[in-house]
Structure formats: structure tokens, C-alpha cells
A tleap script that builds the chain and sets N, CA, C and O, in Angstrom:
source leaprc.protein.ff14SB
mol = sequence {
  NMET LEU LYS SER TYR GLY TRP SER ASP GLU
  LEU GLN ARG GLN PHE THR ALA HIE ALA ALA
  GLU GLY LEU ILE PRO GLY ARG VAL VAL LEU
  GLN GLN ARG GLY LEU TYR GLY LEU ALA THR
  ASP LEU GLY GLU ILE ARG ALA GLU ILE SER
  GLY ARG LEU ALA ARG ASP ALA PRO ALA GLY
  GLY TYR PRO ALA ALA GLY ASP TRP VAL ALA
  ALA ALA ALA GLY SER VAL GLY GLU ARG ALA
  VAL ILE HIE GLN VAL LEU PRO CARG
}
set mol.1.N position { 4.327 -1.594 14.397 }
set mol.1.CA position { 4.995 -0.530 13.685 }
set mol.1.C position { 3.995 0.420 13.010 }
set mol.1.O position { 4.200 1.633 13.003 }
set mol.2.N position { 2.924 -0.127 12.449 }
set mol.2.CA position { 1.977 0.715 11.723 }
set mol.2.C position { 1.266 1.718 12.616 }
set mol.2.O position { 0.888 2.793 12.150 }
set mol.3.N position { 1.077 1.395 13.877 }
set mol.3.CA position { 0.400 2.332 14.781 }
set mol.3.C position { 1.157 3.653 14.872 }
set mol.3.O position { 0.544 4.709 15.027 }
set mol.4.N position { 2.477 3.603 14.776 }
set mol.4.CA position { 3.252 4.842 14.838 }
set mol.4.C position { 3.054 5.693 13.580 }
set mol.4.O position { 3.414 6.871 13.573 }
set mol.5.N position { 2.487 5.113 12.519 }
set mol.5.CA position { 2.182 5.846 11.288 }
set mol.5.C position { 0.702 6.227 11.209 }
set mol.5.O position { 0.271 6.810 10.215 }
set mol.6.N position { -0.078 5.905 12.242 }
set mol.6.CA position { -1.478 6.299 12.275 }
set mol.6.C position { -2.483 5.181 12.039 }
set mol.6.O position { -3.677 5.445 11.903 }
set mol.7.N position { -2.014 3.927 11.987 }
set mol.7.CA position { -2.922 2.796 11.804 }
set mol.7.C position { -3.861 2.716 13.001 }
set mol.7.O position { -3.433 2.849 14.148 }
set mol.8.N position { -5.147 2.499 12.723 }
set mol.8.CA position { -6.152 2.499 13.786 }
set mol.8.C position { -7.039 1.259 13.679 }
set mol.8.O position { -6.965 0.508 12.706 }
set mol.9.N position { -7.873 1.062 14.691 }
set mol.9.CA position { -8.828 -0.047 14.663 }
set mol.9.C position { -9.801 0.119 13.496 }
set mol.9.O position { -10.197 -0.867 12.874 }
set mol.10.N position { -10.186 1.359 13.199 }
set mol.10.CA position { -11.092 1.614 12.076 }
set mol.10.C position { -10.437 1.230 10.745 }
set mol.10.O position { -11.077 0.609 9.896 }
set mol.11.N position { -9.188 1.593 10.564 }
set mol.11.CA position { -8.484 1.192 9.339 }
set mol.11.C position { -8.373 -0.330 9.257 }
set mol.11.O position { -8.506 -0.911 8.180 }
set mol.12.N position { -8.129 -0.969 10.395 }
set mol.12.CA position { -8.043 -2.435 10.416 }
set mol.12.C position { -9.365 -3.052 9.974 }
set mol.12.O position { -9.364 -4.023 9.218 }
set mol.13.N position { -10.485 -2.511 10.427 }
set mol.13.CA position { -11.797 -3.024 10.006 }
set mol.13.C position { -12.004 -2.825 8.507 }
set mol.13.O position { -12.508 -3.714 7.821 }
set mol.14.N position { -11.610 -1.653 8.003 }
set mol.14.CA position { -11.746 -1.380 6.570 }
set mol.14.C position { -10.855 -2.291 5.728 }
set mol.14.O position { -11.145 -2.538 4.558 }
set mol.15.N position { -9.782 -2.782 6.317 }
set mol.15.CA position { -8.809 -3.587 5.581 }
set mol.15.C position { -9.153 -5.073 5.542 }
set mol.15.O position { -8.485 -5.837 4.845 }
set mol.16.N position { -10.163 -5.491 6.262 }
set mol.16.CA position { -10.481 -6.913 6.406 }
set mol.16.C position { -10.578 -7.654 5.074 }
set mol.16.O position { -10.007 -8.736 4.932 }
set mol.17.N position { -11.282 -7.098 4.107 }
set mol.17.CA position { -11.444 -7.771 2.810 }
set mol.17.C position { -10.100 -7.910 2.095 }
set mol.17.O position { -9.848 -8.922 1.440 }
set mol.18.N position { -9.251 -6.914 2.216 }
set mol.18.CA position { -7.928 -6.982 1.573 }
set mol.18.C position { -7.055 -8.043 2.245 }
set mol.18.O position { -6.318 -8.765 1.574 }
set mol.19.N position { -7.143 -8.134 3.571 }
set mol.19.CA position { -6.378 -9.143 4.300 }
set mol.19.C position { -6.813 -10.545 3.881 }
set mol.19.O position { -5.986 -11.451 3.779 }
set mol.20.N position { -8.112 -10.721 3.640 }
set mol.20.CA position { -8.620 -12.025 3.204 }
set mol.20.C position { -8.034 -12.424 1.848 }
set mol.20.O position { -7.973 -13.609 1.521 }
set mol.21.N position { -7.604 -11.436 1.062 }
set mol.21.CA position { -6.978 -11.698 -0.240 }
set mol.21.C position { -5.471 -11.903 -0.112 }
set mol.21.O position { -4.784 -12.103 -1.114 }
set mol.22.N position { -4.954 -11.853 1.117 }
set mol.22.CA position { -3.526 -12.050 1.339 }
set mol.22.C position { -2.694 -10.790 1.195 }
set mol.22.O position { -1.467 -10.864 1.143 }
set mol.23.N position { -3.346 -9.623 1.130 }
set mol.23.CA position { -2.624 -8.362 1.000 }
set mol.23.C position { -2.264 -7.813 2.369 }
set mol.23.O position { -2.886 -8.162 3.372 }
set mol.24.N position { -1.262 -6.955 2.404 }
set mol.24.CA position { -0.833 -6.338 3.655 }
set mol.24.C position { -1.040 -4.822 3.562 }
set mol.24.O position { -0.987 -4.254 2.471 }
set mol.25.N position { -1.277 -4.170 4.706 }
set mol.25.CA position { -1.407 -2.713 4.691 }
set mol.25.C position { -0.036 -2.052 4.685 }
set mol.25.O position { 0.930 -2.574 5.242 }
set mol.26.N position { 0.025 -0.899 4.047 }
set mol.26.CA position { 1.255 -0.115 4.048 }
set mol.26.C position { 0.930 1.359 3.943 }
set mol.26.O position { -0.080 1.742 3.353 }
set mol.27.N position { 1.777 2.174 4.509 }
set mol.27.CA position { 1.635 3.635 4.405 }
set mol.27.C position { 2.701 4.124 3.445 }
set mol.27.O position { 3.880 3.807 3.605 }
set mol.28.N position { 2.295 4.889 2.456 }
set mol.28.CA position { 3.246 5.417 1.481 }
set mol.28.C position { 4.080 6.499 2.169 }
set mol.28.O position { 3.553 7.527 2.594 }
set mol.29.N position { 5.378 6.253 2.272 }
set mol.29.CA position { 6.278 7.218 2.905 }
set mol.29.C position { 7.214 7.853 1.890 }
set mol.29.O position { 7.914 8.818 2.198 }
set mol.30.N position { 7.224 7.303 0.661 }
set mol.30.CA position { 8.070 7.839 -0.397 }
set mol.30.C position { 7.402 7.565 -1.736 }
set mol.30.O position { 6.924 6.459 -1.987 }
set mol.31.N position { 7.374 8.564 -2.578 }
set mol.31.CA position { 6.832 8.427 -3.930 }
set mol.31.C position { 7.845 9.051 -4.868 }
set mol.31.O position { 8.161 10.235 -4.757 }
set mol.32.N position { 8.357 8.244 -5.800 }
set mol.32.CA position { 9.394 8.764 -6.671 }
set mol.32.C position { 9.377 8.042 -8.007 }
set mol.32.O position { 9.763 6.876 -8.089 }
set mol.33.N position { 8.928 8.733 -9.064 }
set mol.33.CA position { 8.963 8.216 -10.430 }
set mol.33.C position { 8.387 6.814 -10.571 }
set mol.33.O position { 9.026 5.930 -11.141 }
set mol.34.N position { 7.200 6.613 -10.062 }
set mol.34.CA position { 6.530 5.329 -10.209 }
set mol.34.C position { 6.951 4.269 -9.212 }
set mol.34.O position { 6.425 3.156 -9.241 }
set mol.35.N position { 7.877 4.582 -8.341 }
set mol.35.CA position { 8.279 3.663 -7.281 }
set mol.35.C position { 7.857 4.258 -5.950 }
set mol.35.O position { 7.805 5.476 -5.784 }
set mol.36.N position { 7.560 3.387 -5.015 }
set mol.36.CA position { 7.019 3.807 -3.729 }
set mol.36.C position { 7.785 3.141 -2.595 }
set mol.36.O position { 8.252 2.010 -2.727 }
set mol.37.N position { 7.906 3.842 -1.498 }
set mol.37.CA position { 8.404 3.286 -0.256 }
set mol.37.C position { 7.221 3.130 0.674 }
set mol.37.O position { 6.477 4.084 0.902 }
set mol.38.N position { 7.041 1.933 1.215 }
set mol.38.CA position { 5.922 1.654 2.112 }
set mol.38.C position { 6.430 1.294 3.495 }
set mol.38.O position { 7.372 0.514 3.639 }
set mol.39.N position { 5.802 1.866 4.509 }
set mol.39.CA position { 6.026 1.436 5.882 }
set mol.39.C position { 5.010 0.331 6.139 }
set mol.39.O position { 3.806 0.541 5.988 }
set mol.40.N position { 5.492 -0.840 6.524 }
set mol.40.CA position { 4.625 -1.998 6.784 }
set mol.40.C position { 5.075 -2.676 8.068 }
set mol.40.O position { 6.083 -2.297 8.664 }
set mol.41.N position { 4.321 -3.676 8.485 }
set mol.41.CA position { 4.739 -4.463 9.643 }
set mol.41.C position { 5.976 -5.304 9.329 }
set mol.41.O position { 6.613 -5.837 10.238 }
set mol.42.N position { 6.316 -5.423 8.046 }
set mol.42.CA position { 7.522 -6.141 7.634 }
set mol.42.C position { 8.735 -5.222 7.589 }
set mol.42.O position { 9.844 -5.661 7.283 }
set mol.43.N position { 8.520 -3.944 7.894 }
set mol.43.CA position { 9.564 -2.938 7.776 }
set mol.43.C position { 9.279 -2.080 6.558 }
set mol.43.O position { 8.204 -2.170 5.964 }
set mol.44.N position { 10.236 -1.252 6.190 }
set mol.44.CA position { 10.049 -0.414 5.012 }
set mol.44.C position { 10.410 -1.219 3.774 }
set mol.44.O position { 11.491 -1.803 3.689 }
set mol.45.N position { 9.484 -1.242 2.812 }
set mol.45.CA position { 9.692 -2.010 1.591 }
set mol.45.C position { 9.460 -1.126 0.370 }
set mol.45.O position { 8.770 -0.110 0.460 }
set mol.46.N position { 10.021 -1.498 -0.744 }
set mol.46.CA position { 9.833 -0.801 -2.012 }
set mol.46.C position { 8.688 -1.453 -2.768 }
set mol.46.O position { 8.490 -2.665 -2.686 }
set mol.47.N position { 7.938 -0.645 -3.503 }
set mol.47.CA position { 6.765 -1.172 -4.196 }
set mol.47.C position { 6.543 -0.438 -5.515 }
set mol.47.O position { 7.096 0.635 -5.755 }
set mol.48.N position { 5.725 -1.041 -6.351 }
set mol.48.CA position { 5.256 -0.427 -7.587 }
set mol.48.C position { 3.767 -0.715 -7.679 }
set mol.48.O position { 3.272 -1.606 -6.988 }
set mol.49.N position { 3.044 0.016 -8.515 }
set mol.49.CA position { 1.610 -0.226 -8.632 }
set mol.49.C position { 1.359 -1.361 -9.619 }
set mol.49.O position { 2.152 -1.605 -10.529 }
set mol.50.N position { 0.250 -2.039 -9.418 }
set mol.50.CA position { -0.123 -3.126 -10.319 }
set mol.50.C position { -0.549 -2.548 -11.663 }
set mol.50.O position { -0.935 -1.382 -11.751 }
set mol.51.N position { -0.479 -3.358 -12.695 }
set mol.51.CA position { -0.938 -2.926 -14.011 }
set mol.51.C position { -2.404 -2.552 -13.997 }
set mol.51.O position { -2.818 -1.596 -14.653 }
set mol.52.N position { -3.183 -3.304 -13.252 }
set mol.52.CA position { -4.623 -3.021 -13.172 }
set mol.52.C position { -4.886 -1.667 -12.525 }
set mol.52.O position { -5.721 -0.899 -13.001 }
set mol.53.N position { -4.170 -1.374 -11.435 }
set mol.53.CA position { -4.344 -0.073 -10.779 }
set mol.53.C position { -3.903 1.047 -11.720 }
set mol.53.O position { -4.563 2.082 -11.800 }
set mol.54.N position { -2.801 0.849 -12.428 }
set mol.54.CA position { -2.331 1.864 -13.375 }
set mol.54.C position { -3.368 2.120 -14.462 }
set mol.54.O position { -3.565 3.260 -14.884 }
set mol.55.N position { -4.024 1.068 -14.909 }
set mol.55.CA position { -5.014 1.192 -15.979 }
set mol.55.C position { -6.332 1.775 -15.483 }
set mol.55.O position { -6.935 2.606 -16.163 }
set mol.56.N position { -6.785 1.351 -14.307 }
set mol.56.CA position { -8.139 1.675 -13.846 }
set mol.56.C position { -8.233 2.843 -12.869 }
set mol.56.O position { -9.338 3.280 -12.549 }
set mol.57.N position { -7.118 3.352 -12.395 }
set mol.57.CA position { -7.175 4.429 -11.392 }
set mol.57.C position { -7.793 5.684 -11.993 }
set mol.57.O position { -7.422 6.098 -13.091 }
set mol.58.N position { -8.741 6.292 -11.270 }
set mol.58.CA position { -9.292 7.566 -11.744 }
set mol.58.C position { -8.232 8.656 -11.631 }
set mol.58.O position { -7.189 8.448 -11.011 }
set mol.59.N position { -8.491 9.801 -12.221 }
set mol.59.CA position { -7.567 10.934 -12.109 }
set mol.59.C position { -7.289 11.197 -10.630 }
set mol.59.O position { -8.216 11.312 -9.829 }
set mol.60.N position { -6.032 11.290 -10.280 }
set mol.60.CA position { -5.648 11.508 -8.888 }
set mol.60.C position { -5.733 10.259 -8.045 }
set mol.60.O position { -5.634 10.339 -6.820 }
set mol.61.N position { -5.915 9.100 -8.668 }
set mol.61.CA position { -6.105 7.859 -7.928 }
set mol.61.C position { -4.848 7.054 -7.657 }
set mol.61.O position { -4.902 6.017 -6.996 }
set mol.62.N position { -3.709 7.530 -8.167 }
set mol.62.CA position { -2.451 6.837 -7.863 }
set mol.62.C position { -2.073 7.110 -6.408 }
set mol.62.O position { -2.469 8.133 -5.849 }
set mol.63.N position { -1.321 6.219 -5.801 }
set mol.63.CA position { -0.906 6.458 -4.419 }
set mol.63.C position { -0.057 7.720 -4.303 }
set mol.63.O position { 0.702 8.065 -5.209 }
set mol.64.N position { -0.200 8.387 -3.190 }
set mol.64.CA position { 0.594 9.572 -2.873 }
set mol.64.C position { 1.130 9.423 -1.456 }
set mol.64.O position { 0.605 8.643 -0.660 }
set mol.65.N position { 2.166 10.168 -1.155 }
set mol.65.CA position { 2.746 10.115 0.188 }
set mol.65.C position { 1.652 10.360 1.220 }
set mol.65.O position { 0.871 11.305 1.105 }
set mol.66.N position { 1.608 9.496 2.224 }
set mol.66.CA position { 0.612 9.596 3.283 }
set mol.66.C position { -0.571 8.664 3.099 }
set mol.66.O position { -1.305 8.413 4.055 }
set mol.67.N position { -0.777 8.145 1.899 }
set mol.67.CA position { -1.895 7.229 1.653 }
set mol.67.C position { -1.647 5.866 2.286 }
set mol.67.O position { -0.507 5.436 2.460 }
set mol.68.N position { -2.734 5.211 2.622 }
set mol.68.CA position { -2.705 3.807 3.030 }
set mol.68.C position { -3.046 2.974 1.808 }
set mol.68.O position { -3.950 3.316 1.045 }
set mol.69.N position { -2.320 1.877 1.624 }
set mol.69.CA position { -2.530 1.023 0.459 }
set mol.69.C position { -2.608 -0.440 0.875 }
set mol.69.O position { -2.188 -0.821 1.967 }
set mol.70.N position { -3.157 -1.246 -0.027 }
set mol.70.CA position { -3.169 -2.704 0.117 }
set mol.70.C position { -2.176 -3.239 -0.897 }
set mol.70.O position { -2.287 -2.958 -2.090 }
set mol.71.N position { -1.204 -4.009 -0.425 }
set mol.71.CA position { -0.126 -4.476 -1.291 }
set mol.71.C position { 0.154 -5.954 -1.096 }
set mol.71.O position { -0.075 -6.518 -0.026 }
set mol.72.N position { 0.653 -6.561 -2.153 }
set mol.72.CA position { 1.163 -7.931 -2.073 }
set mol.72.C position { 2.657 -7.804 -1.826 }
set mol.72.O position { 3.379 -7.203 -2.621 }
set mol.73.N position { 3.116 -8.374 -0.717 }
set mol.73.CA position { 4.537 -8.303 -0.380 }
set mol.73.C position { 5.330 -9.129 -1.383 }
set mol.73.O position { 4.930 -10.241 -1.728 }
set mol.74.N position { 6.440 -8.596 -1.848 }
set mol.74.CA position { 7.296 -9.333 -2.767 }
set mol.74.C position { 8.208 -10.271 -2.011 }
set mol.74.O position { 8.375 -10.149 -0.797 }
set mol.75.N position { 8.793 -11.203 -2.729 }
set mol.75.CA position { 9.802 -12.073 -2.137 }
set mol.75.C position { 11.044 -11.238 -1.842 }
set mol.75.O position { 11.151 -10.090 -2.273 }
set mol.76.N position { 11.970 -11.825 -1.107 }
set mol.76.CA position { 13.193 -11.109 -0.777 }
set mol.76.C position { 13.849 -10.621 -2.064 }
set mol.76.O position { 14.060 -11.401 -2.993 }
set mol.77.N position { 14.168 -9.344 -2.115 }
set mol.77.CA position { 14.799 -8.763 -3.288 }
set mol.77.C position { 13.834 -8.317 -4.371 }
set mol.77.O position { 14.257 -7.690 -5.343 }
set mol.78.N position { 12.559 -8.619 -4.234 }
set mol.78.CA position { 11.554 -8.194 -5.205 }
set mol.78.C position { 10.719 -7.068 -4.620 }
set mol.78.O position { 10.591 -6.944 -3.402 }
set mol.79.N position { 10.160 -6.260 -5.486 }
set mol.79.CA position { 9.283 -5.189 -5.031 }
set mol.79.C position { 7.908 -5.739 -4.679 }
set mol.79.O position { 7.447 -6.729 -5.248 }
set mol.80.N position { 7.272 -5.074 -3.731 }
set mol.80.CA position { 5.864 -5.353 -3.439 }
set mol.80.C position { 5.035 -4.742 -4.566 }
set mol.80.O position { 5.529 -3.919 -5.336 }
set mol.81.N position { 3.773 -5.152 -4.653 }
set mol.81.CA position { 2.880 -4.624 -5.678 }
set mol.81.C position { 1.656 -4.021 -4.991 }
set mol.81.O position { 0.954 -4.700 -4.242 }
set mol.82.N position { 1.413 -2.746 -5.254 }
set mol.82.CA position { 0.263 -2.043 -4.688 }
set mol.82.C position { -0.953 -2.330 -5.557 }
set mol.82.O position { -0.953 -2.057 -6.757 }
set mol.83.N position { -1.998 -2.887 -4.931 }
set mol.83.CA position { -3.214 -3.234 -5.662 }
set mol.83.C position { -4.358 -2.259 -5.439 }
set mol.83.O position { -5.246 -2.141 -6.284 }
set mol.84.N position { -4.347 -1.562 -4.315 }
set mol.84.CA position { -5.485 -0.691 -3.991 }
set mol.84.C position { -5.023 0.450 -3.094 }
set mol.84.O position { -4.198 0.263 -2.200 }
set mol.85.N position { -5.568 1.630 -3.350 }
set mol.85.CA position { -5.370 2.768 -2.444 }
set mol.85.C position { -6.613 2.818 -1.570 }
set mol.85.O position { -7.733 2.849 -2.080 }
set mol.86.N position { -6.419 2.827 -0.252 }
set mol.86.CA position { -7.557 2.887 0.657 }
set mol.86.C position { -8.181 4.289 0.594 }
set mol.86.O position { -7.502 5.257 0.249 }
set mol.87.N position { -9.462 4.394 0.927 }
set mol.87.CA position { -10.123 5.709 0.881 }
set mol.87.C position { -9.357 6.750 1.689 }
set mol.87.O position { -8.892 6.489 2.799 }
set mol.88.N position { -9.241 7.929 1.100 }
set mol.88.CA position { -8.502 9.014 1.771 }
set mol.88.C position { -9.389 9.713 2.759 }
set mol.88.O position { -8.952 10.653 3.424 }
savepdb mol mol.pdb
quit
């Protein structure tokens, strides 16, 4: 599914360290008042940013539509948590 959103072998290589932490890649397809819609291999899921990302993100460092992110998938009915925005 991610290939249709632009996922590439290069992005997969860049994501290796995040995958080792148990995170999944997602493409931000919706950004609305602190909530995000992510396209993932699990389908489209809702997400929010982690407290650490909210605290430590530089100006302009929050996820935006079109960004690739590393997220922890939530349980059924729970939101995923975005931990990192991949380099733009």
C-alpha cells in the first residue's frame, strides 16, 4: 500500500533504525487540530504526536500533510503515536 504513496527502497533503508524500535512508517494524509491521518500498511489510521516530539520539535518540525513519519501503531480503537518525522 505504501508504494502507491511514494514509499521507495531508499525510504525503507532510512527507516531501518525506526523499524528496529518497533515503529511503522506512515504518510501523513490528513492534519487537523493536532490529529493526523496516516496511510500505513495497516490501512489508514488516526494518530497524534508523542509528548517528546511536541516538546523537542524545532520550529516547523511538526508533521505536515505529505510527510513520512515513524509511528507506534495503537491497539484497536486507540490512536497511533507519531515519534519522528522523517527528513523532508
